[in-house]
Phi, psi and omega in degrees: 000132185283166179300323178293316174296317178299316178295315172306316181294313182299314177301320179293322177298318182288321177300315182297319182296307180299317178296325176295317181298316180294315180303326181277358184057051176283104181233164180293123188201165177301158181216229182286152184287152177272355180292146176311134182165219183301315186273315185241137175284329174212165180301137175300162180206168185258135177248138175247109184231118184060240179252016188240155182235141182221140166275126184241144177201164175247123176298136182283189191296334183227037189266137170251172186307133172206159171230120175291154173269168173205156186200143170285123180225119177053038175085009173222163183262124184247130178250150176208158176235108180262339183199153176228168175274173182247013177230166176074061178305118187240024177319125178081352180281138178268145178207163179226150174229123183296137175266125184235159176102128185300321173299320182289318184294321178294323175293321175297316185286323183274322190243353180086180186245142181218152177252133175272106187284155175304337176277000182092354181278160177248120180256129184292142172259139179282152181247121183259124177281122184229128175288143174292157180299143177282132176293150177297140175263124179296143180273000000 
């Protein structure tokens, strides 16, 4: 099979998948809770380091790989977790995800960060100021 045919098939498969996602109405909505338990060992929080922001969390007792989604809503940045993988058990591991996009960063700076809980409520996330690591001084 030529490279062109394989590329065309891959593009077609991706288009069908994305159309299916839209058809199933996968939209930004409440998902898993931020409370300590299966997904999170403790509630996630936002880290501010230099001019960058990150969502940080520690995987909970039964957690597999996931990346929360986020979106600017009504002047604040809202995070949610709608799905996880079923492989890669990461229990207890700490991780960060960079917050990107000018609208998202503006909402975070002006309105704060919130987690959209399964019951539809919004829980404020704390923002932790962190100094960047000090570079090593050559001896």
